[in-house]
VONULUM-866378 format. One record per atom (N, C-alpha, C): residue number from 0; residue in three letters; x, y, z. Coordinates in steps of 0.1 Angstrom, whole numbers, padded with zeros to 4 digits. Layout:
# residues N
{NUM,'ALA',{X,Y,Z}}
...
This chain:
# residues 143
{0,'MET',{0298,0155,-0652}}
{0,'MET',{0297,0159,-0638}}
{0,'MET',{0311,0160,-0632}}
{1,'LEU',{0320,0151,-0635}}
{1,'LEU',{0333,0151,-0629}}
{1,'LEU',{0341,0164,-0634}}
{2,'ARG',{0339,0168,-0647}}
{2,'ARG',{0345,0180,-0652}}
{2,'ARG',{0342,0192,-0644}}
{3,'ARG',{0330,0193,-0639}}
{3,'ARG',{0326,0205,-0631}}
{3,'ARG',{0331,0204,-0617}}
{4,'PHE',{0332,0192,-0612}}
{4,'PHE',{0337,0190,-0598}}
{4,'PHE',{0351,0193,-0596}}
{5,'ILE',{0360,0189,-0605}}
{5,'ILE',{0375,0191,-0604}}
{5,'ILE',{0378,0206,-0603}}
{6,'PRO',{0374,0215,-0612}}
{6,'PRO',{0377,0229,-0611}}
{6,'PRO',{0371,0235,-0598}}
{7,'ALA',{0360,0231,-0594}}
{7,'ALA',{0354,0237,-0582}}
{7,'ALA',{0362,0232,-0570}}
{8,'ALA',{0367,0220,-0570}}
{8,'ALA',{0375,0215,-0559}}
{8,'ALA',{0389,0222,-0558}}
{9,'VAL',{0395,0224,-0570}}
{9,'VAL',{0407,0231,-0570}}
{9,'VAL',{0406,0246,-0565}}
{10,'ALA',{0395,0252,-0569}}
{10,'ALA',{0392,0266,-0564}}
{10,'ALA',{0390,0266,-0549}}
{11,'ALA',{0383,0257,-0544}}
{11,'ALA',{0380,0256,-0530}}
{11,'ALA',{0393,0254,-0522}}
{12,'ILE',{0402,0245,-0527}}
{12,'ILE',{0415,0242,-0520}}
{12,'ILE',{0424,0255,-0520}}
{13,'SER',{0424,0262,-0532}}
{13,'SER',{0432,0274,-0533}}
{13,'SER',{0427,0285,-0523}}
{14,'LEU',{0414,0287,-0522}}
{14,'LEU',{0408,0296,-0513}}
{14,'LEU',{0411,0292,-0498}}
{15,'ALA',{0411,0280,-0495}}
{15,'ALA',{0414,0275,-0482}}
{15,'ALA',{0428,0278,-0478}}
{16,'GLY',{0437,0276,-0488}}
{16,'GLY',{0451,0279,-0486}}
{16,'GLY',{0454,0294,-0483}}
{17,'LEU',{0446,0303,-0489}}
{17,'LEU',{0447,0317,-0487}}
{17,'LEU',{0443,0321,-0473}}
{18,'ALA',{0434,0313,-0467}}
{18,'ALA',{0429,0316,-0454}}
{18,'ALA',{0440,0314,-0443}}
{19,'PHE',{0450,0306,-0446}}
{19,'PHE',{0460,0303,-0436}}
{19,'PHE',{0473,0311,-0438}}
{20,'THR',{0474,0319,-0448}}
{20,'THR',{0485,0327,-0451}}
{20,'THR',{0482,0342,-0448}}
{21,'SER',{0492,0350,-0444}}
{21,'SER',{0489,0364,-0441}}
{21,'SER',{0498,0372,-0451}}
{22,'PRO',{0494,0383,-0455}}
{22,'PRO',{0502,0391,-0464}}
{22,'PRO',{0514,0397,-0457}}
{23,'ALA',{0526,0394,-0461}}
{23,'ALA',{0538,0399,-0454}}
{23,'ALA',{0539,0414,-0454}}
{24,'SER',{0535,0421,-0465}}
{24,'SER',{0536,0435,-0465}}
{24,'SER',{0527,0442,-0456}}
{25,'ALA',{0516,0437,-0453}}
{25,'ALA',{0506,0443,-0443}}
{25,'ALA',{0511,0442,-0429}}
{26,'ALA',{0519,0432,-0425}}
{26,'ALA',{0523,0430,-0412}}
{26,'ALA',{0537,0435,-0409}}
{27,'SER',{0544,0439,-0419}}
{27,'SER',{0558,0443,-0416}}
{27,'SER',{0560,0458,-0414}}
{28,'LEU',{0570,0461,-0406}}
{28,'LEU',{0573,0475,-0402}}
{28,'LEU',{0581,0481,-0413}}
{29,'PRO',{0581,0495,-0415}}
{29,'PRO',{0589,0501,-0425}}
{29,'PRO',{0604,0501,-0421}}
{30,'ASP',{0613,0504,-0431}}
{30,'ASP',{0627,0504,-0428}}
{30,'ASP',{0631,0515,-0418}}
{31,'ARG',{0624,0526,-0417}}
{31,'ARG',{0627,0537,-0408}}
{31,'ARG',{0614,0542,-0401}}
{32,'MET',{0616,0545,-0388}}
{32,'MET',{0605,0551,-0381}}
{32,'MET',{0611,0561,-0372}}
{33,'TYR',{0606,0573,-0371}}
{33,'TYR',{0611,0584,-0362}}
{33,'TYR',{0625,0587,-0365}}
{34,'GLY',{0630,0585,-0377}}
{34,'GLY',{0643,0587,-0381}}
{34,'GLY',{0653,0576,-0377}}
{35,'CYS',{0647,0565,-0372}}
{35,'CYS',{0655,0554,-0367}}
{35,'CYS',{0654,0542,-0377}}
{36,'ALA',{0666,0537,-0381}}
{36,'ALA',{0666,0526,-0391}}
{36,'ALA',{0664,0513,-0383}}
{37,'ARG',{0658,0503,-0391}}
{37,'ARG',{0656,0490,-0385}}
{37,'ARG',{0669,0484,-0380}}
{38,'GLY',{0669,0478,-0368}}
{38,'GLY',{0681,0473,-0362}}
{38,'GLY',{0687,0482,-0352}}
{39,'ASP',{0683,0494,-0351}}
{39,'ASP',{0689,0504,-0342}}
{39,'ASP',{0680,0507,-0330}}
{40,'ILE',{0687,0513,-0320}}
{40,'ILE',{0679,0519,-0309}}
{40,'ILE',{0683,0534,-0310}}
{41,'CYS',{0673,0542,-0309}}
{41,'CYS',{0675,0557,-0311}}
{41,'CYS',{0670,0564,-0299}}
{42,'MET',{0678,0575,-0295}}
{42,'MET',{0674,0583,-0284}}
{42,'MET',{0671,0597,-0288}}
{43,'TYR',{0662,0604,-0281}}
{43,'TYR',{0656,0616,-0285}}
{43,'TYR',{0656,0626,-0273}}
{44,'SER',{0657,0639,-0277}}
{44,'SER',{0658,0650,-0266}}
{44,'SER',{0644,0654,-0262}}
{45,'THR',{0633,0649,-0268}}
{45,'THR',{0620,0652,-0264}}
{45,'THR',{0612,0639,-0260}}
{46,'ALA',{0601,0640,-0253}}
{46,'ALA',{0593,0629,-0249}}
{46,'ALA',{0586,0622,-0261}}
{47,'VAL',{0584,0629,-0272}}
{47,'VAL',{0578,0623,-0284}}
{47,'VAL',{0589,0622,-0294}}
{48,'PRO',{0592,0609,-0298}}
{48,'PRO',{0603,0607,-0307}}
{48,'PRO',{0600,0613,-0321}}
{49,'SER',{0610,0619,-0327}}
{49,'SER',{0609,0624,-0341}}
{49,'SER',{0623,0625,-0347}}
{50,'GLU',{0624,0625,-0360}}
{50,'GLU',{0637,0626,-0366}}
{50,'GLU',{0644,0638,-0363}}
{51,'ALA',{0637,0649,-0361}}
{51,'ALA',{0643,0662,-0357}}
{51,'ALA',{0649,0663,-0344}}
{52,'THR',{0645,0654,-0334}}
{52,'THR',{0650,0655,-0321}}
{52,'THR',{0659,0643,-0317}}
{53,'LYS',{0663,0635,-0327}}
{53,'LYS',{0672,0623,-0325}}
{53,'LYS',{0686,0628,-0321}}
{54,'ILE',{0691,0623,-0310}}
{54,'ILE',{0704,0627,-0305}}
{54,'ILE',{0715,0616,-0305}}
{55,'GLY',{0711,0603,-0307}}
{55,'GLY',{0720,0593,-0308}}
{55,'GLY',{0714,0579,-0311}}
{56,'ILE',{0722,0570,-0316}}
{56,'ILE',{0718,0557,-0320}}
{56,'ILE',{0727,0546,-0315}}
{57,'GLY',{0722,0534,-0313}}
{57,'GLY',{0730,0523,-0311}}
{57,'GLY',{0727,0513,-0322}}
{58,'ARG',{0737,0507,-0328}}
{58,'ARG',{0734,0499,-0340}}
{58,'ARG',{0735,0484,-0337}}
{59,'GLY',{0729,0480,-0326}}
{59,'GLY',{0728,0465,-0324}}
{59,'GLY',{0740,0460,-0316}}
{60,'GLU',{0749,0468,-0312}}
{60,'GLU',{0760,0464,-0304}}
{60,'GLU',{0759,0470,-0290}}
{61,'ASP',{0765,0463,-0280}}
{61,'ASP',{0765,0468,-0267}}
{61,'ASP',{0775,0480,-0266}}
{62,'TRP',{0772,0489,-0257}}
{62,'TRP',{0780,0501,-0255}}
{62,'TRP',{0781,0505,-0241}}
{63,'LYS',{0793,0509,-0236}}
{63,'LYS',{0794,0513,-0222}}
{63,'LYS',{0802,0527,-0222}}
{64,'TYR',{0799,0535,-0212}}
{64,'TYR',{0805,0548,-0211}}
{64,'TYR',{0820,0546,-0208}}
{65,'SER',{0828,0555,-0215}}
{65,'SER',{0842,0556,-0212}}
{65,'SER',{0846,0570,-0214}}
{66,'ALA',{0858,0574,-0210}}
{66,'ALA',{0862,0588,-0211}}
{66,'ALA',{0862,0592,-0225}}
{67,'SER',{0864,0583,-0235}}
{67,'SER',{0864,0587,-0249}}
{67,'SER',{0850,0586,-0255}}
{68,'SER',{0841,0580,-0248}}
{68,'SER',{0827,0579,-0253}}
{68,'SER',{0818,0585,-0242}}
{69,'PRO',{0814,0597,-0244}}
{69,'PRO',{0805,0604,-0234}}
{69,'PRO',{0791,0597,-0234}}
{70,'THR',{0784,0601,-0223}}
{70,'THR',{0770,0596,-0222}}
{70,'THR',{0761,0602,-0233}}
{71,'TYR',{0750,0596,-0236}}
{71,'TYR',{0740,0602,-0244}}
{71,'TYR',{0731,0611,-0234}}
{72,'ARG',{0729,0624,-0237}}
{72,'ARG',{0721,0633,-0229}}
{72,'ARG',{0717,0645,-0237}}
{73,'PRO',{0707,0652,-0234}}
{73,'PRO',{0696,0648,-0225}}
{73,'PRO',{0686,0639,-0232}}
{74,'VAL',{0684,0627,-0227}}
{74,'VAL',{0675,0617,-0233}}
{74,'VAL',{0661,0618,-0226}}
{75,'ARG',{0651,0621,-0234}}
{75,'ARG',{0637,0621,-0229}}
{75,'ARG',{0629,0609,-0234}}
{76,'SER',{0633,0603,-0245}}
{76,'SER',{0626,0591,-0250}}
{76,'SER',{0636,0583,-0258}}
{77,'VAL',{0632,0570,-0259}}
{77,'VAL',{0641,0560,-0266}}
{77,'VAL',{0631,0551,-0274}}
{78,'PHE',{0636,0547,-0286}}
{78,'PHE',{0628,0539,-0295}}
{78,'PHE',{0637,0527,-0299}}
{79,'ASN',{0633,0515,-0294}}
{79,'ASN',{0640,0502,-0298}}
{79,'ASN',{0634,0497,-0310}}
{80,'TYR',{0641,0498,-0321}}
{80,'TYR',{0637,0493,-0334}}
{80,'TYR',{0646,0482,-0339}}
{81,'GLY',{0650,0474,-0328}}
{81,'GLY',{0658,0462,-0331}}
{81,'GLY',{0651,0451,-0338}}
{82,'TYR',{0659,0442,-0342}}
{82,'TYR',{0653,0430,-0349}}
{82,'TYR',{0648,0420,-0339}}
{83,'PRO',{0637,0413,-0342}}
{83,'PRO',{0632,0403,-0333}}
{83,'PRO',{0639,0390,-0333}}
{84,'GLU',{0652,0390,-0331}}
{84,'GLU',{0660,0378,-0330}}
{84,'GLU',{0663,0375,-0316}}
{85,'TYR',{0675,0369,-0313}}
{85,'TYR',{0678,0364,-0299}}
{85,'TYR',{0679,0376,-0289}}
{86,'GLU',{0685,0387,-0293}}
{86,'GLU',{0686,0399,-0284}}
{86,'GLU',{0677,0410,-0289}}
{87,'ASP',{0664,0408,-0285}}
{87,'ASP',{0654,0417,-0291}}
{87,'ASP',{0650,0428,-0281}}
{88,'HIS',{0655,0428,-0269}}
{88,'HIS',{0653,0439,-0259}}
{88,'HIS',{0665,0447,-0257}}
{89,'VAL',{0664,0458,-0251}}
{89,'VAL',{0676,0467,-0247}}
{89,'VAL',{0674,0470,-0233}}
{90,'ALA',{0685,0468,-0225}}
{90,'ALA',{0686,0473,-0212}}
{90,'ALA',{0695,0485,-0212}}
{91,'LEU',{0690,0496,-0207}}
{91,'LEU',{0698,0508,-0206}}
{91,'LEU',{0701,0511,-0192}}
{92,'THR',{0713,0516,-0190}}
{92,'THR',{0717,0522,-0176}}
{92,'THR',{0714,0537,-0178}}
{93,'VAL',{0704,0541,-0170}}
{93,'VAL',{0699,0555,-0171}}
{93,'VAL',{0701,0562,-0158}}
{94,'ARG',{0704,0575,-0158}}
{94,'ARG',{0705,0583,-0146}}
{94,'ARG',{0698,0596,-0149}}
{95,'ALA',{0688,0600,-0140}}
{95,'ALA',{0681,0613,-0142}}
{95,'ALA',{0691,0624,-0140}}
{96,'ILE',{0692,0633,-0149}}
{96,'ILE',{0701,0645,-0148}}
{96,'ILE',{0697,0653,-0136}}
{97,'GLY',{0707,0656,-0128}}
{97,'GLY',{0704,0664,-0116}}
{97,'GLY',{0699,0656,-0104}}
{98,'ASP',{0699,0642,-0105}}
{98,'ASP',{0693,0634,-0095}}
{98,'ASP',{0703,0622,-0093}}
{99,'GLN',{0701,0615,-0082}}
{99,'GLN',{0709,0604,-0079}}
{99,'GLN',{0704,0591,-0084}}
{100,'PHE',{0691,0591,-0089}}
{100,'PHE',{0685,0579,-0094}}
{100,'PHE',{0694,0573,-0105}}
{101,'SER',{0696,0561,-0105}}
{101,'SER',{0703,0554,-0116}}
{101,'SER',{0699,0540,-0116}}
{102,'GLY',{0697,0534,-0127}}
{102,'GLY',{0694,0520,-0128}}
{102,'GLY',{0691,0515,-0142}}
{103,'PRO',{0689,0502,-0143}}
{103,'PRO',{0686,0496,-0156}}
{103,'PRO',{0671,0498,-0159}}
{104,'VAL',{0669,0500,-0172}}
{104,'VAL',{0656,0502,-0178}}
{104,'VAL',{0655,0492,-0190}}
{105,'CYS',{0645,0484,-0190}}
{105,'CYS',{0643,0475,-0201}}
{105,'CYS',{0633,0480,-0211}}
{106,'ILE',{0637,0480,-0224}}
{106,'ILE',{0628,0485,-0234}}
{106,'ILE',{0626,0474,-0244}}
{107,'HIS',{0613,0470,-0246}}
{107,'HIS',{0609,0460,-0256}}
{107,'HIS',{0611,0466,-0270}}
{108,'ARG',{0611,0457,-0280}}
{108,'ARG',{0613,0462,-0293}}
{108,'ARG',{0599,0465,-0299}}
{109,'ALA',{0599,0474,-0310}}
{109,'ALA',{0587,0477,-0317}}
{109,'ALA',{0582,0464,-0324}}
{110,'GLU',{0569,0462,-0324}}
{110,'GLU',{0563,0450,-0329}}
{110,'GLU',{0554,0453,-0341}}
{111,'ASP',{0552,0444,-0350}}
{111,'ASP',{0543,0445,-0361}}
{111,'ASP',{0529,0448,-0355}}
{112,'GLY',{0522,0458,-0359}}
{112,'GLY',{0509,0462,-0354}}
{112,'GLY',{0510,0470,-0341}}
{113,'ASN',{0522,0471,-0335}}
{113,'ASN',{0523,0479,-0323}}
{113,'ASN',{0537,0485,-0322}}
{114,'PRO',{0541,0495,-0331}}
{114,'PRO',{0554,0500,-0330}}
{114,'PRO',{0556,0508,-0317}}
{115,'ALA',{0546,0513,-0310}}
{115,'ALA',{0547,0520,-0297}}
{115,'ALA',{0553,0511,-0286}}
{116,'ALA',{0553,0498,-0288}}
{116,'ALA',{0558,0489,-0278}}
{116,'ALA',{0573,0491,-0276}}
{117,'GLY',{0580,0497,-0286}}
{117,'GLY',{0594,0500,-0286}}
{117,'GLY',{0598,0514,-0280}}
{118,'ILE',{0588,0521,-0276}}
{118,'ILE',{0590,0535,-0271}}
{118,'ILE',{0590,0535,-0256}}
{119,'ARG',{0600,0542,-0250}}
{119,'ARG',{0600,0545,-0235}}
{119,'ARG',{0602,0560,-0234}}
{120,'ALA',{0594,0567,-0227}}
{120,'ALA',{0595,0582,-0226}}
{120,'ALA',{0595,0586,-0211}}
{121,'TRP',{0601,0597,-0208}}
{121,'TRP',{0602,0602,-0195}}
{121,'TRP',{0598,0617,-0195}}
{122,'SER',{0593,0622,-0184}}
{122,'SER',{0589,0636,-0183}}
{122,'SER',{0602,0644,-0179}}
{123,'TYR',{0613,0638,-0176}}
{123,'TYR',{0625,0645,-0172}}
{123,'TYR',{0637,0640,-0180}}
{124,'ALA',{0647,0648,-0180}}
{124,'ALA',{0659,0644,-0189}}
{124,'ALA',{0668,0634,-0181}}
{125,'ASN',{0673,0625,-0189}}
{125,'ASN',{0682,0614,-0184}}
{125,'ASN',{0695,0615,-0192}}
{126,'GLU',{0705,0608,-0186}}
{126,'GLU',{0717,0604,-0194}}
{126,'GLU',{0718,0589,-0195}}
{127,'VAL',{0722,0584,-0206}}
{127,'VAL',{0723,0570,-0208}}
{127,'VAL',{0738,0567,-0209}}
{128,'SER',{0742,0558,-0200}}
{128,'SER',{0756,0554,-0199}}
{128,'SER',{0760,0540,-0204}}
{129,'GLU',{0749,0532,-0207}}
{129,'GLU',{0752,0519,-0211}}
{129,'GLU',{0740,0514,-0219}}
{130,'ILE',{0743,0507,-0230}}
{130,'ILE',{0733,0500,-0238}}
{130,'ILE',{0737,0485,-0239}}
{131,'ASP',{0728,0477,-0235}}
{131,'ASP',{0730,0462,-0235}}
{131,'ASP',{0719,0455,-0242}}
{132,'TRP',{0721,0450,-0254}}
{132,'TRP',{0711,0442,-0261}}
{132,'TRP',{0710,0428,-0255}}
{133,'ILE',{0698,0425,-0251}}
{133,'ILE',{0696,0412,-0243}}
{133,'ILE',{0684,0405,-0248}}
{134,'ASN',{0682,0393,-0243}}
{134,'ASN',{0670,0385,-0245}}
{134,'ASN',{0660,0389,-0234}}
{135,'ALA',{0648,0388,-0237}}
{135,'ALA',{0637,0392,-0227}}
{135,'ALA',{0638,0384,-0214}}
{136,'SER',{0645,0373,-0214}}
{136,'SER',{0645,0364,-0202}}
{136,'SER',{0656,0369,-0192}}
{137,'ARG',{0664,0379,-0196}}
{137,'ARG',{0675,0384,-0187}}
{137,'ARG',{0670,0396,-0180}}
{138,'TYR',{0677,0398,-0168}}
{138,'TYR',{0674,0410,-0160}}
{138,'TYR',{0678,0422,-0168}}
{139,'PRO',{0671,0433,-0167}}
{139,'PRO',{0659,0436,-0159}}
{139,'PRO',{0646,0433,-0167}}
{140,'CYS',{0647,0427,-0178}}
{140,'CYS',{0635,0425,-0186}}
{140,'CYS',{0626,0414,-0181}}
{141,'ASN',{0632,0405,-0173}}
{141,'ASN',{0625,0393,-0169}}
{141,'ASN',{0617,0396,-0156}}
{142,'GLU',{0616,0408,-0151}}
{142,'GLU',{0609,0411,-0139}}
{142,'GLU',{0594,0412,-0142}}
């Protein structure tokens, strides 16, 4: 009787352990989406991001406009494919081309199961003059 119980108990414990683990490959995002590599933020000239319309990238470092670094334009969509570490959001300084509006825009990162969380799209063209990688608790993301 004991010989039958031990294998059954081991099998039950093994199955219980599987219930508490999730397969990593099913929940992880690919290395590239919309032509954007993991860890980057990418900007596109159309409202729908695609590799063919990518116009610029930021590779995880902050960036500010200077005379030697022109603005990114015309930006119609942005994809934040940053890593989910301490600075997982991006605050962009954006100005609508031909308009006086300018201000910070917070973009959440793409998430497992919801890559669209990292996309921000506009119906009008913008220029981006600053990229600031931040934690979600900082302005303008904390609003």
